[in-house]
C-alpha positions in Angstrom: 61.8 25.7 -62.0 60.9 25.0 -57.9 61.9 21.8 -56.3 57.5 21.0 -56.2 57.7 21.1 -59.9 60.8 19.1 -60.3 59.6 16.3 -58.5 56.1 16.5 -60.1 57.9 16.6 -63.6 59.8 13.6 -62.6 56.9 11.8 -61.2 55.6 11.9 -64.1 58.5 11.2 -66.5 58.4 7.9 -64.4 54.6 6.9 -64.9 54.8 7.3 -68.6 58.2 5.8 -68.8 56.4 2.6 -67.7 58.6 -0.5 -65.5 56.5 1.3 -62.4 55.0 -0.8 -59.1 56.6 -3.8 -60.3 56.8 -6.9 -58.1 58.9 -9.5 -58.6 58.9 -12.9 -56.9 61.0 -14.1 -54.2 65.2 -13.6 -54.2 68.0 -14.1 -55.9 68.8 -17.8 -57.0 72.3 -19.5 -56.4 75.2 -20.0 -58.1 74.6 -24.0 -58.0 71.2 -23.2 -59.6 72.2 -21.0 -62.4 74.9 -23.5 -62.8 72.9 -26.4 -63.9 70.2 -23.8 -65.7 73.3 -22.8 -68.7 71.9 -22.7 -71.8 74.0 -22.6 -74.9 71.9 -21.4 -77.7 73.3 -22.7 -81.4 72.1 -19.6 -83.6 74.1 -16.5 -83.7 75.1 -14.1 -81.4 72.4 -11.6 -81.1 70.6 -9.3 -79.2 66.7 -8.9 -79.0 65.1 -5.6 -78.2 61.9 -6.6 -75.8 59.2 -3.4 -76.0 55.8 -4.0 -74.3 53.3 -1.5 -75.7 49.9 -0.8 -74.2 47.0 -1.8 -76.8 45.3 1.6 -75.6 47.5 4.2 -75.2 50.3 3.2 -77.8 52.4 4.3 -74.7 55.9 1.9 -73.9 55.4 0.0 -70.7 58.7 -2.4 -70.3 61.8 -3.0 -71.6 64.3 -6.2 -71.7 67.0 -7.8 -73.7 67.6 -11.1 -74.5 71.0 -12.2 -74.9 72.5 -14.7 -76.9 76.0 -15.1 -75.8 78.3 -17.7 -74.8 75.4 -18.5 -72.9 71.1 -17.1 -73.4 69.9 -15.0 -70.9 67.2 -12.4 -70.5 68.1 -8.7 -68.5 64.8 -8.2 -67.3 65.2 -4.8 -65.4 62.6 -4.1 -62.6 60.9 -7.0 -64.6 57.5 -9.0 -62.9 57.8 -12.2 -65.0 59.8 -14.9 -63.1 59.3 -18.9 -63.5 59.7 -21.5 -60.8 62.3 -23.2 -62.7 63.9 -20.6 -64.5 66.9 -19.3 -61.8 67.2 -15.6 -61.4 70.0 -13.4 -60.5 70.0 -9.4 -60.3 67.2 -9.3 -62.8 69.3 -12.0 -65.0 67.0 -14.8 -66.3 69.2 -18.1 -66.9 68.4 -21.3 -68.8 66.6 -19.0 -72.1 65.6 -22.0 -73.9 63.3 -21.5 -77.0 60.5 -22.5 -74.6 61.3 -20.0 -71.9 61.6 -17.4 -74.8 58.3 -18.3 -76.8 56.9 -18.1 -72.8 58.4 -15.1 -71.9 57.1 -13.5 -75.1 54.0 -14.4 -74.6 53.1 -14.1 -71.2 53.9 -10.0 -71.7 51.2 -10.1 -75.1 48.0 -10.3 -74.3 44.4 -8.0 -74.6 46.5 -4.9 -73.0 49.5 -5.2 -74.4 51.7 -6.4 -77.6 55.4 -6.8 -78.0 57.5 -5.6 -80.2 60.6 -7.9 -80.8 63.7 -6.3 -82.5 66.7 -8.3 -83.3 70.1 -7.8 -84.4 73.2 -10.2 -85.2 76.5 -9.0 -83.6 80.0 -10.5 -83.1 80.9 -13.0 -80.4 83.0 -10.2 -78.8 79.9 -7.6 -78.6 77.2 -10.2 -77.0 79.7 -11.3 -74.5 80.0 -8.1 -73.3 76.5 -7.2 -73.2 76.2 -10.8 -71.2 78.8 -9.6 -68.9 76.9 -5.8 -68.3 73.8 -7.6 -67.6 75.5 -9.6 -65.0 77.3 -7.1 -63.3 74.2 -4.6 -63.2 72.3 -5.8 -60.6 69.0 -5.5 -59.3 67.0 -2.6 -61.3 64.2 0.0 -59.4 61.1 0.1 -60.4 60.4 2.5 -63.5 64.0 2.3 -64.8 64.1 -0.4 -67.0 64.7 1.2 -70.4 67.4 3.6 -68.6 69.2 0.7 -67.5 69.0 -1.2 -70.9 69.4 1.9 -72.5 72.9 2.7 -70.5 73.6 -1.1 -70.9 73.5 -0.8 -74.9 75.5 2.4 -75.1 78.7 0.5 -73.9 78.8 -1.7 -76.9 80.4 -1.3 -80.3 78.1 -0.1 -82.6 75.7 1.3 -80.2 77.1 3.9 -78.8 74.8 6.3 -81.1 71.9 5.1 -78.2 70.9 7.6 -76.1 70.0 7.3 -72.4 66.3 7.2 -71.7 63.5 6.2 -69.5 60.6 5.6 -72.0 60.5 1.8 -73.5 59.1 3.6 -76.5 62.2 5.8 -77.4 64.8 3.1 -76.6 62.1 1.5 -79.4 62.5 3.6 -81.9 66.4 4.4 -81.5 67.2 0.5 -81.7 65.0 0.4 -84.6 67.0 2.8 -86.4 70.0 0.8 -86.1 71.6 -1.2 -88.9 70.3 -4.6 -89.7 67.9 -4.6 -87.3 64.7 -7.1 -87.9 61.2 -6.0 -86.0 57.9 -7.8 -85.4 55.3 -7.5 -83.4 53.5 -10.7 -81.1 49.9 -9.9 -80.1 47.8 -12.4 -78.4 44.2 -12.1 -77.0 45.2 -13.9 -73.8 43.2 -12.4 -70.1 45.5 -9.1 -68.8 46.5 -11.3 -65.7 50.2 -13.0 -67.2 50.3 -14.3 -64.2 48.1 -16.8 -66.0 50.4 -18.0 -68.1 53.6 -17.8 -65.6 51.4 -19.9 -63.8 50.6 -22.5 -66.9 54.2 -22.9 -67.4 55.4 -23.7 -64.1 52.4 -26.2 -64.4 53.8 -27.8 -67.4 57.1 -27.5 -66.2 56.4 -29.7 -62.9 55.0 -32.2 -64.7 58.1 -32.3 -67.3 56.2 -31.0 -70.1 
């Protein structure tokens, strides 16, 4: 295979995998902002895989992982949903209250995409390891959302069968085959521009809503 053919093949893979050409907001929050925002959810330790699916093509567009451990966060590699009141460091969103989690999913679900939400309960030790791996991972380059999430999952007990993949839909299918996973799909008819949902959340938060 020539270098040109290899490069074209890689470009095609990155395009199909989603998470490409993503723009995120500003820089990292401060440690003080993160500490002030920490949210501890009283539910069981749990991993929730989000997969954004294109309603027209059926292709996977983005992957992210909510982790409920000693605190609840969303590992959103190369993601584009960022809120004024939800601090982020290195593609980890902190202070994921029920309201934030709901808004996050609904911001992605719109007329052009739906969200597959897959949940599995894990031990406290597994959840905590996932949290630490996400925090240590750092900012993820564009097009590597599924690659970074699959790499994280492969390091957890009970998830070693997950194969490395660049494709969100492939990771969704692998995750769904694991024991105990519960799956649901979120469809909404909002306009394609998800910044509208983000701005509505920020406006309500600014008013104390």
